[in-house]
C-alpha positions in Angstrom: 126.6 10.3 24.9 122.9 10.1 25.3 121.7 9.4 28.8 118.2 8.1 29.5 117.2 8.9 33.1 114.3 7.6 35.2 113.6 9.5 38.4 111.2 7.6 40.6 110.8 6.4 44.1 111.5 2.7 44.5 108.7 2.6 47.1 106.2 3.8 44.5 103.2 1.5 43.9 103.9 1.2 40.2 107.7 1.0 40.4 107.9 -2.6 39.1 105.9 -1.9 36.0 107.6 1.4 35.2 111.1 0.1 35.8 110.4 -3.0 33.7 109.4 -0.7 30.8 112.5 1.4 31.4 114.8 -1.6 31.3 113.1 -2.8 28.1 113.6 0.5 26.3 117.2 0.7 27.6 117.8 -2.8 26.2 116.3 -2.0 22.9 118.7 0.9 22.5 121.8 -0.7 24.0 124.9 0.9 22.5 123.0 4.0 21.6 122.3 5.4 25.1 123.1 4.8 28.7 120.2 4.2 31.1 120.3 5.7 34.6 117.8 5.0 37.4 117.6 7.6 40.2 115.8 6.4 43.3 114.1 9.6 44.5 113.8 8.0 48.0 117.6 7.9 48.2 119.3 11.1 49.5 122.4 10.2 47.4 120.3 10.9 44.2 119.5 14.4 45.4 122.7 16.0 43.9 121.9 14.5 40.5 118.3 15.5 40.6 119.3 19.0 41.7 121.8 19.1 38.8 119.0 18.2 36.4 116.8 20.9 38.1 114.1 18.4 39.1 112.0 18.7 42.2 109.6 16.3 44.0 106.7 17.7 42.1 108.3 16.4 38.9 108.5 12.7 40.0 108.1 10.2 38.4 109.8 11.5 35.3 111.9 10.5 32.4 114.7 12.7 30.9 116.9 12.2 27.9 120.0 14.3 27.9 122.8 14.6 25.4 126.0 14.7 27.5 129.5 15.5 26.3 132.2 13.1 27.4 133.4 15.7 29.9 130.0 16.3 31.5 129.3 12.5 31.7 132.7 12.1 33.4 132.0 14.9 35.8 128.6 13.4 36.7 130.1 10.0 37.2 133.0 11.1 39.3 131.6 14.1 41.2 128.2 12.8 41.9 128.9 9.1 42.1 126.6 8.3 39.2 126.7 4.8 37.8 125.3 4.0 34.4 123.4 0.7 33.9 121.7 -1.3 31.2 124.3 -0.5 28.6 126.5 -3.1 26.9 128.8 -0.7 25.0 132.0 1.0 26.2 
């Protein structure tokens, strides 16, 4: 599985523009990748950001990761990660 991450504060001034672009790219590649938005303002995202070795100085950022089914499952179950913007199973 290919996961496309956006790590950005929802309170950021350019959030609407960047998130719209993110959703557009995710839609264009539906079925090929899973899009994941991480709100860096939300403390619940911290575990995932730590797992990806990202710090505040990195935000906003995009990351594309190739995840095995096992690592995707572990992210989803252990960190509460929810994938969005994907129409495939």
